[in-house]
C-alpha positions as CSV (number, residue, x, y, z in Angstrom):
1,X,0.0,0.0,0.0
2,X,1.3,3.4,-1.0
3,X,-0.7,5.2,1.7
4,X,0.0,5.8,5.4
5,X,-2.7,5.7,8.0
6,X,-1.6,7.6,11.1
7,X,-3.6,7.1,14.3
8,X,-3.4,9.5,17.2
9,X,-3.7,7.9,20.6
10,X,-3.4,8.9,24.3
11,X,-3.3,5.6,26.1
12,X,-1.6,2.2,25.8
13,X,-4.8,0.3,25.3
14,X,-5.4,2.4,22.2
15,X,-1.9,1.6,20.9
16,X,-2.7,-2.1,20.8
17,X,-6.1,-1.4,19.2
18,X,-4.7,1.0,16.5
19,X,-2.1,-1.5,15.4
20,X,-4.8,-4.2,15.3
21,X,-6.9,-2.0,13.1
22,X,-4.0,-1.6,10.6
23,X,-2.4,1.8,11.4
24,X,1.0,2.3,9.8
25,X,2.1,5.0,12.2
26,X,1.2,6.3,15.6
27,X,1.0,9.9,16.9
28,X,1.5,9.6,20.6
29,X,-0.1,12.2,22.8
30,X,-1.6,12.9,26.1
31,X,-4.9,14.7,26.4
32,X,-6.4,14.2,23.0
33,X,-9.5,16.1,24.2
34,X,-7.2,19.2,24.2
35,X,-5.9,18.6,20.8
36,X,-2.9,16.5,22.0
37,X,-0.1,17.4,24.5
38,X,3.3,15.9,25.1
39,X,3.1,12.3,26.4
40,X,4.8,11.2,29.6
41,X,8.2,9.5,29.6
42,X,6.7,6.3,30.9
43,X,4.1,6.3,28.1
44,X,6.8,6.9,25.5
45,X,9.1,4.2,26.8
46,X,6.3,1.6,27.0
47,X,5.0,2.5,23.6
48,X,8.4,2.0,22.1
49,X,8.5,-1.5,23.8
50,X,5.1,-2.5,22.5
51,X,4.8,-0.9,19.1
52,X,5.6,-2.7,15.8
53,X,5.1,0.4,13.8
54,X,6.8,3.9,13.9
55,X,5.7,6.1,16.8
56,X,6.0,9.9,16.7
57,X,5.5,11.8,19.9
58,X,3.6,15.1,20.2
59,X,5.8,17.9,21.5
60,X,3.3,20.4,22.8
61,X,3.8,21.7,26.3
62,X,0.3,23.1,26.9
63,X,-3.1,23.6,25.5
64,X,-4.0,26.8,23.6
65,X,-2.1,28.6,20.9
66,X,1.3,27.9,19.4
67,X,3.0,31.1,20.5
68,X,5.8,30.0,22.8
69,X,8.6,31.7,24.7
70,X,12.2,30.4,25.2
71,X,11.2,28.7,28.5
72,X,8.6,26.7,26.5
73,X,11.1,25.8,23.8
74,X,13.7,24.7,26.4
75,X,11.1,22.3,27.9
76,X,10.3,21.0,24.4
77,X,14.0,20.4,23.7
78,X,14.2,18.3,26.9
79,X,11.1,16.4,25.8
80,X,12.8,15.7,22.4
81,X,15.7,14.1,24.4
82,X,13.2,12.0,26.2
83,X,11.7,10.9,22.9
84,X,15.1,9.8,21.6
85,X,15.9,8.1,24.9
86,X,12.6,6.2,24.8
87,X,13.4,4.8,21.4
88,X,10.6,6.4,19.4
89,X,11.0,7.4,15.7
90,X,10.0,11.0,15.5
91,X,8.3,14.1,16.9
92,X,5.2,16.3,16.0
93,X,5.3,20.0,16.7
94,X,4.3,23.5,15.7
95,X,5.6,26.9,16.6
96,X,4.1,30.2,15.4
97,X,4.7,33.9,15.7
98,X,2.1,36.4,17.0
99,X,1.4,37.3,13.4
100,X,0.6,33.7,12.4
101,X,3.9,32.7,10.6
102,X,6.0,29.7,11.4
103,X,8.6,31.1,14.0
104,X,11.6,30.0,12.1
105,X,14.3,30.7,14.8
106,X,12.4,28.7,17.4
107,X,11.3,26.0,14.9
108,X,14.9,25.6,13.8
109,X,15.9,24.9,17.4
110,X,13.3,22.1,17.6
111,X,14.1,20.6,14.2
112,X,17.9,20.6,14.7
113,X,17.4,18.9,18.1
114,X,15.3,16.2,16.5
115,X,17.7,15.8,13.7
116,X,20.6,15.4,16.2
117,X,18.9,12.2,17.4
118,X,17.9,11.1,13.8
119,X,14.2,11.7,14.6
120,X,11.6,12.3,11.9
121,X,9.6,15.5,12.1
122,X,6.0,16.3,11.4
123,X,4.7,19.9,11.5
124,X,1.2,19.6,12.9
125,X,-2.0,21.5,12.5
126,X,-0.5,24.8,13.7
127,X,-0.4,25.4,10.0
128,X,-4.2,25.7,10.0
129,X,-3.7,28.8,12.1
130,X,-1.1,30.4,9.8
131,X,-1.7,33.7,8.0
132,X,-0.1,32.4,4.8
133,X,-0.2,28.6,4.3
134,X,1.8,28.9,1.1
135,X,4.7,30.5,2.8
136,X,4.3,28.0,5.7
137,X,4.7,25.1,3.4
138,X,7.9,26.6,2.0
139,X,9.1,27.2,5.6
140,X,8.3,23.7,6.8
141,X,10.0,22.2,3.8
142,X,13.1,24.4,4.4
143,X,13.2,23.3,8.0
144,X,13.5,19.7,6.9
145,X,10.1,18.5,8.1
146,X,8.9,15.3,6.5
147,X,5.2,16.2,6.5
148,X,2.5,18.6,7.4
149,X,-0.7,17.6,9.2
150,X,-3.6,19.8,8.1
151,X,-7.3,20.0,7.6
152,X,-6.8,22.4,4.7
153,X,-7.4,25.4,7.1
154,X,-11.0,24.2,7.6
155,X,-12.9,22.8,10.6
156,X,-12.7,19.4,8.8
157,X,-11.0,17.8,5.8
158,X,-14.2,17.7,3.8
159,X,-14.5,21.5,3.9
160,X,-10.7,21.9,3.3
161,X,-10.5,19.7,0.1
162,X,-9.7,22.5,-2.3
163,X,-7.0,23.9,-0.1
164,X,-5.6,20.5,0.6
165,X,-5.3,19.8,-3.1
166,X,-3.5,23.1,-3.6
167,X,-1.2,22.3,-0.7
168,X,-0.2,19.0,-2.4
169,X,0.5,20.8,-5.6
170,X,2.6,23.4,-3.8
171,X,4.5,20.8,-1.8
172,X,5.4,19.1,-5.2
173,X,6.8,16.0,-3.4
174,X,9.3,18.0,-1.3
175,X,7.2,17.5,1.8
176,X,4.2,15.2,2.4
177,X,0.7,16.7,3.1
178,X,-1.2,14.6,5.5
179,X,-5.0,15.1,5.7
180,X,-6.6,15.0,9.2
181,X,-9.6,16.3,11.2
182,X,-13.0,14.6,10.6
183,X,-11.6,11.9,8.4
184,X,-13.7,8.6,8.3
185,X,-14.1,5.5,6.1
186,X,-17.1,7.3,4.5
187,X,-15.0,10.3,3.2
188,X,-11.4,9.1,3.0
189,X,-11.6,7.7,-0.6
190,X,-13.0,11.1,-1.9
191,X,-10.5,13.0,0.1
192,X,-7.6,11.0,-1.3
193,X,-8.9,11.2,-4.9
194,X,-9.7,14.9,-4.8
195,X,-6.5,16.1,-3.1
196,X,-3.8,13.6,-4.0
197,X,-2.7,13.1,-0.4
198,X,-0.8,9.9,0.4
199,X,-1.1,10.1,4.2
200,X,-4.2,10.4,6.4
201,X,-4.6,10.9,10.1
202,X,-7.5,10.1,12.5
203,X,-8.2,9.0,16.0
204,X,-10.9,6.5,15.3
205,X,-12.1,7.1,18.8
206,X,-14.9,5.3,20.7
207,X,-15.5,4.7,24.4
208,X,-15.9,1.8,26.7
209,X,-17.3,1.6,30.2
210,X,-15.1,1.5,33.2
211,X,-14.5,-2.0,34.7
212,X,-14.7,-0.6,38.2
213,X,-17.3,-2.3,40.4
214,X,-17.4,0.6,42.8
215,X,-18.6,3.7,41.1
216,X,-18.4,7.0,43.0
217,X,-21.6,9.1,43.0
218,X,-20.3,12.6,43.6
219,X,-16.5,13.0,43.3
220,X,-15.2,14.3,39.9
221,X,-11.6,14.2,38.7
222,X,-12.1,16.9,36.1
223,X,-14.9,19.0,34.7
224,X,-18.6,18.1,35.4
225,X,-19.1,17.3,31.7
226,X,-16.6,14.4,31.8
227,X,-17.7,11.0,33.0
228,X,-14.8,9.4,35.0
229,X,-16.3,6.0,34.3
230,X,-16.2,6.2,30.5
231,X,-12.8,5.5,28.9
232,X,-11.9,6.9,25.5
233,X,-10.2,4.3,23.3
234,X,-9.4,3.7,19.6
235,X,-11.9,1.6,17.7
236,X,-9.9,-0.9,15.6
237,X,-12.9,-1.4,13.3
238,X,-12.9,2.4,12.4
239,X,-9.2,2.1,11.4
240,X,-9.9,-1.1,9.4
241,X,-12.7,0.6,7.5
242,X,-10.5,3.5,6.5
243,X,-7.8,1.1,5.4
244,X,-10.3,-0.9,3.3
245,X,-11.8,2.2,1.8
246,X,-8.3,3.3,0.7
247,X,-7.4,-0.1,-0.7
248,X,-10.6,-0.2,-2.7
249,X,-10.3,3.3,-4.1
């Protein structure tokens, strides 16, 4: 197969399930509900031990925007060292200026650190908040990134199809454009055909009930909207369906 199916996960149970479903690469995160943050060292090390496919770790120190100061960057550089020490294959990051451009001086620090450890680099959906995606593609390619994860600047890939197709043409094989956000087995064939992308990204998330026998009535570990006794996990069938849809297209 000439396509890559990347699955983003935030727990070890989902790692097994994503591989079972046919994922060809993993994006390892904590807090997918926040868009994905840097995973813990233990999570990275155990994932490297378990995984039979490449694993790229998210390097994102906090939720919110992608405007970082040098303290943030220093922490991200330390996290990249942890990625290498864990035995993973790459990192995923994004760094912007206040005006919505890729912050080249800061991004260079990140990429050079990753390259020092022979880690692959994905520039993530920070590009969807850029002022000029055409320049951002040039900058990401010049940085040495392997790919850009993007929805085509839209809320989801279906709405971003025209921009995604333009991005693929601009990239011209120098850097891969990976489509993600709202991608399913029902739309993936059309997305691939209309845009020319060779890599797709999804979470394939579902939930399962907690196996706890004792269920607390009042105490909450987070916001009131979250049920502590429902566990988000990857649905391997969702990944298989995407894989099958691409193979049949």
